[in-house]
C-alpha positions as CSV (number, residue, x, y, z in Angstrom):
1,G,170.1,79.2,-92.4
2,S,167.3,77.3,-90.9
3,R,165.1,80.2,-90.0
4,I,161.5,80.5,-90.7
5,G,160.8,83.4,-92.2
6,C,157.2,85.8,-93.9
7,D,156.6,86.1,-97.5
8,E,154.7,89.6,-98.7
9,D,151.5,87.3,-97.8
10,M,152.3,87.4,-94.3
11,G,152.2,84.2,-94.5
12,L,154.1,81.1,-92.3
13,T,157.5,80.1,-94.9
14,L,159.9,77.7,-94.1
15,T,163.9,77.4,-95.7
16,P,164.9,74.3,-97.2
17,T,166.3,72.7,-94.3
18,V,163.4,73.5,-91.8
19,E,161.2,71.8,-93.8
20,R,163.5,68.5,-94.2
21,N,164.1,68.1,-90.3
22,V,159.9,68.1,-90.6
23,T,159.3,66.2,-92.5
24,R,162.1,63.6,-91.6
25,L,160.9,63.8,-87.9
26,A,157.0,63.5,-88.8
27,Q,156.4,60.1,-89.4
28,P,159.0,59.0,-86.0
29,L,156.7,61.9,-84.1
30,T,153.5,60.2,-85.7
31,A,154.5,57.3,-84.2
32,S,155.2,57.4,-81.3
33,I,151.6,58.9,-80.2
34,P,150.7,55.8,-80.2
35,I,153.3,53.5,-79.0
36,T,153.2,55.5,-76.5
37,I,149.3,54.6,-76.1
38,F,150.0,50.9,-76.4
39,S,152.7,51.2,-73.8
40,L,150.4,52.4,-71.1
41,A,147.4,50.3,-71.7
42,A,150.4,47.3,-71.9
43,V,150.5,47.9,-68.1
44,S,146.2,47.0,-67.9
45,L,148.0,43.3,-68.6
46,P,150.4,42.6,-65.8
47,L,147.9,44.3,-63.5
48,A,145.2,42.5,-64.5
49,A,147.3,38.7,-64.4
50,A,148.3,40.4,-60.5
51,Q,145.3,40.4,-60.0
52,S,144.1,37.2,-61.3
53,L,147.5,35.7,-59.5
54,G,145.8,37.3,-55.6
55,L,148.6,38.9,-55.2
56,S,149.1,42.5,-52.9
57,S,150.1,45.6,-53.9
58,R,153.5,44.7,-52.9
59,Q,154.0,41.8,-55.3
60,T,152.2,43.4,-57.9
61,G,154.5,45.8,-57.3
62,T,157.7,44.1,-57.2
63,W,156.5,42.3,-60.2
64,L,155.6,45.7,-62.1
65,V,158.9,47.2,-61.4
66,A,160.5,43.0,-62.6
67,L,158.4,43.6,-66.2
68,F,159.5,47.1,-66.4
69,A,161.7,48.8,-64.4
70,A,164.2,45.9,-65.2
71,P,164.7,45.6,-68.4
72,G,164.5,49.4,-69.4
73,L,167.5,49.7,-66.9
74,A,169.2,46.5,-68.6
75,S,168.9,48.2,-71.9
76,I,170.0,51.6,-71.0
77,V,173.1,49.5,-69.2
78,L,173.7,47.7,-72.8
79,T,173.0,50.4,-75.3
80,L,175.5,52.2,-73.9
81,A,178.3,49.8,-73.5
82,Y,178.0,48.6,-76.3
83,R,177.6,51.8,-78.6
84,Q,174.4,50.7,-80.4
85,P,170.5,50.1,-79.6
86,L,169.6,47.0,-77.8
87,L,166.3,46.2,-76.2
88,V,165.9,43.8,-73.2
89,A,162.2,43.2,-73.2
90,W,159.4,41.1,-71.7
91,H,157.0,39.2,-73.7
92,I,153.2,40.1,-74.2
93,A,152.9,36.2,-74.4
94,V,154.0,35.0,-71.7
95,V,152.4,37.7,-69.1
96,A,148.9,36.2,-70.9
97,F,150.4,32.6,-70.4
98,V,151.4,33.2,-66.8
99,A,147.6,35.6,-66.3
100,S,146.2,31.8,-67.9
101,L,148.4,29.9,-65.4
102,S,146.8,32.0,-62.8
103,Q,144.1,29.4,-62.2
104,T,145.2,26.3,-62.1
105,M,149.2,27.3,-59.6
106,P,149.6,28.7,-57.0
107,Y,151.8,32.4,-57.1
108,P,155.4,30.5,-55.8
109,D,154.5,27.1,-58.6
110,L,154.5,29.8,-60.6
111,L,157.4,32.4,-59.9
112,G,159.6,29.4,-59.5
113,A,158.8,28.7,-63.0
114,M,158.8,31.3,-64.8
115,I,162.9,31.7,-62.8
116,V,163.8,28.6,-64.2
117,A,162.9,29.1,-68.1
118,G,164.6,31.6,-68.1
119,L,167.9,30.2,-66.6
120,I,167.3,27.9,-69.0
121,I,166.3,30.2,-71.6
122,A,169.7,32.7,-70.8
123,A,172.0,29.1,-70.9
124,L,170.5,28.8,-74.4
125,G,171.7,32.5,-75.4
126,A,174.4,32.4,-73.3
127,L,176.2,28.8,-75.4
128,G,174.6,30.6,-79.2
129,L,171.9,27.9,-78.9
130,T,168.7,30.3,-79.2
131,T,168.2,29.8,-83.3
132,R,168.8,26.1,-83.5
133,V,166.0,25.3,-80.7
134,A,163.7,27.4,-82.2
135,A,163.8,26.1,-85.0
136,L,162.9,23.0,-83.0
137,V,159.1,24.4,-83.0
138,P,157.2,24.6,-85.5
139,T,155.7,28.2,-86.3
140,P,152.6,27.2,-86.3
141,V,152.5,25.8,-82.7
142,V,154.2,29.3,-81.9
143,F,152.0,31.4,-83.9
144,G,148.8,28.3,-81.9
145,V,151.0,29.5,-78.2
146,V,150.3,32.7,-79.6
147,A,147.3,32.5,-80.1
148,G,145.6,30.9,-77.9
149,N,147.4,33.3,-74.5
150,V,145.8,36.4,-76.6
151,L,142.4,34.8,-77.0
152,P,140.7,35.1,-73.4
153,F,141.2,39.0,-73.3
154,V,140.0,39.2,-77.4
155,V,137.3,37.3,-76.1
156,G,136.9,40.0,-73.0
157,T,136.4,42.7,-75.4
158,F,133.8,40.8,-76.3
159,E,132.3,41.2,-73.4
160,A,133.1,44.3,-72.3
161,L,130.2,45.0,-75.0
162,Q,127.5,44.3,-72.7
163,S,128.9,46.3,-69.7
164,E,130.9,48.8,-72.0
165,G,129.5,49.3,-75.3
166,L,129.7,52.8,-75.5
167,L,133.0,52.5,-75.4
168,V,133.9,49.5,-76.8
169,G,131.7,50.9,-79.8
170,V,133.5,54.0,-80.0
171,A,136.1,52.7,-79.6
172,L,135.2,51.0,-82.8
173,A,134.3,53.4,-85.0
174,A,137.3,55.9,-84.8
175,Y,140.1,53.2,-85.0
176,L,138.2,53.0,-88.8
177,V,137.3,56.4,-88.8
178,G,141.3,56.7,-88.3
179,R,142.3,54.0,-91.1
180,R,139.4,55.2,-94.1
181,A,140.4,58.9,-93.6
182,L,143.5,59.5,-91.8
183,P,146.7,59.2,-94.1
184,P,149.2,55.9,-95.0
185,R,151.6,57.2,-92.6
186,V,149.6,58.1,-89.2
187,P,148.6,54.5,-87.7
188,P,144.8,54.3,-87.8
189,I,144.7,53.2,-84.2
190,L,145.5,56.9,-82.4
191,P,142.2,58.0,-82.6
192,A,140.8,54.9,-80.5
């Protein structure tokens, strides 16, 4: 069976079945740690966007439900209905883009624009046109839009060096040490 035993040196030994299971689960469990950390850190972007939009705490709570709870429930329903993992999620670049527009558009206009965009995307998906429309946009343009949306947050990291230099420095050093010292199966972002 799959038992843990002791050898004559009183050291812990694993049966082949237990050892196989531990080996098989090690990588997904290790990967789950930075994924969890990133997921929790990802909440900071919508919160920062909500703050820049000047949303009330009620509006911010509603937005977080729309970003996290609604897609989570939809993912569970779809997964159970189709008996395969199907994920519904918001895209971080869209939230960054909305945050960048907060200086030029009032929140009600942004909300309307997001609803219309969602309806257009749903219609394209229902009509099976998503791939054709996506092919019309050159890949460098897509990468440029994403880079342009994320750039202010990257720049913000360097701006934080002035007020939070120790924190940024320790996180960077932990990442670099993790990259050098950890085995390849362990993501270097983990110690950061």
